[in-house]
N, C-alpha and C positions, 0 to 999 in steps of 0.2 A: 813175458805174454805178447805172442803177434797172430797176428794172420796175414796169409796171403793172396791179397789182391791185386789180378791183373801184373802179378811179379814182385808188385812193392811191399814188402814186410810195413805193416801194420804195429807199431808199438803199443801196447792198451798198460803200458804201465802209465801209463798217463791215462786218464779217462779219457773218450771220445764222443762226444756228440752227433749224430743221427739229424737231421732235419728233412722231417712228412713234407710231404708232397702228395696230396688228396685230388686226384684228377677223379674224383667222383661226386655227381649233383646232391650228396643226400649224405656225405659224412655228419658225426653231430657237433663238428665244432666250425672246418671251412667251408662245408659243402659245397659246390659252385664258384667256389672265388676262382680258380685260375683254368680256365676253360678255353682261354684265345693264347695262343702262342708268347704274347709282349708279355702279358702278366703272368706266365712263368716263367718264363728267362728273370723277369726284374725278380721273383720270389725267392730264387735258386742264386743269381747272383747276391742277394742280399742272406741270401742263407751262408753260402761259403764265405762274403765278406766276414760274416759274422764270426766262423772260425769251426763249421760245421766240415766231419770229416769226410760224410757220408751224406746221401740224398739218399730217401725213402720214397719211392715213384707206385702208387698204388693206385687199381681203377676199380675194384673190387670195393667197397665199404663192407662194413666189418661188424660196423656198430650193432649193436643189439636190435633184432627185428628186420635186421636191413633188406631192399629185395635182391631178391636173387636175381642176377644174371646170369648171357651169356657168357660161353666163352670166347667170340664172335664180337662181343659187344667188347670186355675187356680186354681183349687184340688193338684192336680198336681204338680206343682209351687210354691206353699205356705206350704201347712202340713206334707212336710217330714221338711220341713225346722224348724217348731214349734216343730217339734216334736226332730226336731236335737238341737235346742237350749237351748228347755227347759229339756232337759240333759244334756248337756255342761254347763250351765251355772243356778246356784241351788237359784232361787226365783228370774228369770228373768222374767220382767211386760211388756208382749210382747201386741201389737195392731193389731191384723189385718186390713189392708188398703182394706176395699170390698164393694159393692152393694148390693150381692147376698148373703141370710139367708144362701144359702146349703151352700158356702164357710164360711159367718161366726160361723153361729154350727158346722163346722167340726173344724175350725181354734180353739173354746173355747173348745170344747172337749180333745184333743192335746196337751192342757195348757195356751192358751191365755188368755189374761185378758180383754182386754178391743175393742171395734168394733170399727173402723174408716169409714164411710159411707161417702162417695163425692157426695152421692144422696139426702140428710135426709130424707131420706125413701119414695123417691119420684118414684123408679126404681125398686121396690120390696117389694109388700101391707105384705108382709110375714114379713117382718123386726121387725114391732116394735112390734109385738107379742112375736117375739125370744129374742127381750133383756129384757124384760117384765119376759122374763120367766126362761131366763139366766141368771137376774141380775145381767150384766157386769154394768161398766160403757162405757157412747154409745160418740160416737165423729158427732155430727147431724151439716154436713155441707150445704152451700149453693150453689149452681148449676143449671145456666140457660142452659135448650137443656142438649146434653150427649157431652160425650168426644170427640165424631165425629163432634157434629153439634155446639161444646156451644160459641167458639171463630169465628162461621160464621158472625155474625151480631147483639149481643147482646144491646139491649136498653130497659134505666128504665126512668121512667119520675123522678122518687125520689129515688135512692137507698137505701140511708139511710133508709128510714122509710118504703118502699117495703121490706128488708129482714128482719127488727124489726117486720116486721106483718107476717111475714114466719117461723118465730123462734119461735113465741109466739102460730100460730096457732099450729106446731109440739109440741110445750112444752106441751100445752093444751091436744093433743094426747098423747101426752108421761105420762104425767103426771094421767093421766088418766088412764093406765094402770098399774100406782104406778111405774114408771122408778124413780129411785131416782137419779143418776149420767149421767146428760145429760150434755155435754161439748160443745161449740159450734164456731165453724168453719165459716168465710163470707166467705172462698172462694175464696183467692186471686187469681185470673187469667182464674177461672174457668166461664165462659159466664160473663166476661168483659174485658171494654176497660179498657185502662192505667190508663185514666181519673178517669175512677170510682174505682181503686184500690186504686190510693190514695184520695178520696174521702174517704174510710171505711179504708184507715189507720187511714187519721186527723180523722176523727166522730167513731173510731172504744171503747171509753170512755163511747158510746149512748148506745153500748150493755149489757154494769152493768148492766141498770136498768130490764132486764131480771132473773137474779138473780139466770142465771146459770155459771160456765168457761169459760174463754174464750180461744182458742187455734188460733194463729196465722201459718201460712204455706208461707212464701216470699221467701224461702230459694232457690237462684241462678233462681228462676224465670224472666219471659221475661220482665212485669212491670219492674226490676232494670234495666238487660242491655239491653233492646230496647233502655229508656230513653239515657243511655247512650251510645249505639253506642256501646255498646259490644258484650258478650261472657258471657249465661255459667259458662264458667270457669274463668272470670277473674269478677264473680262478688260476690266474698266473700267478702268484702269492704263494699258493698254497701248491701249487704244481714245483715250486723252487723249493719249499717247507720239501714235499716229498722225492726231490730229485737228489737235494742234501742227504734226507737220511741213507737214502738208496747209496749214495756214493761211498758212506761209512757203513753201509753193510756191504763192502765192499764189488758195487756195480761197476765196469770197466764199461759201455756204451747206453748213456741217456737218449732215449727214443723223441722226440720233442718238437713243438711246433714254433719252439721261443728259442730260438740258436742262442741271440744273447744274452739270455739270463741261466742258461742254462750253460756258458762259459763261463759264466763271471762267475757259478757255485763251484763249476770244476776247477776254476784257478783257485777260490778262496781252500779250498777242500786240502790240493796239493801241496798246501802250506805250511797243513800236519803234520807231513812226510818227516 
């Protein structure tokens, strides 16, 4: 299974790692850490050296109850950083983490290679047509509600069946628009209880029947640290355990804060094949 990023075919038969670069002051783990150019370049250089294939750049915090910001503010956070990174790192593959088509268009124009949409096309009707126009890989994530409301009281009758149906419907629309490279993300922590998250992790292999690569993002999330009565800062070991389970259930891309440890999990996992 491959995806086409800027004319480069990325082979996902060996799982890849996506490093997270949060440009928000209020992200749950690393908010405010990367607010100047030098810190940003240093962190991205480190993630690339440790083995990241993709860098996911986000300017809108999607943690539960996060503050809503304007399109202009999101653009001001994201676009200059994408310009900086494409100049600093030749051939870098940047994913822009946004649910807004306007931000996605501007990011791709400045060098982003992929769009990561937490709303799966549900918060901006112009997103699917834009992806079809730009022909870039699209990460289709499931979220119940919005970042402001998603953890109020998420309820499902059968979460796995409901998510499979959601992805099938969205994939039908995207394929009708001739979008070729769609990656699925079940959206751990986005409108899910802790029990919901583990049911999805245990059944991640069932999403393979949708014939699209799977991305998993559990890095330092509350499904890990709340279960263990811990904190995001103490959740690296738990993240590695969950990432390993995800790999064994068929994940092709791990989205993480800690690239080195994720790459170690991939290296060990690939020895089992």
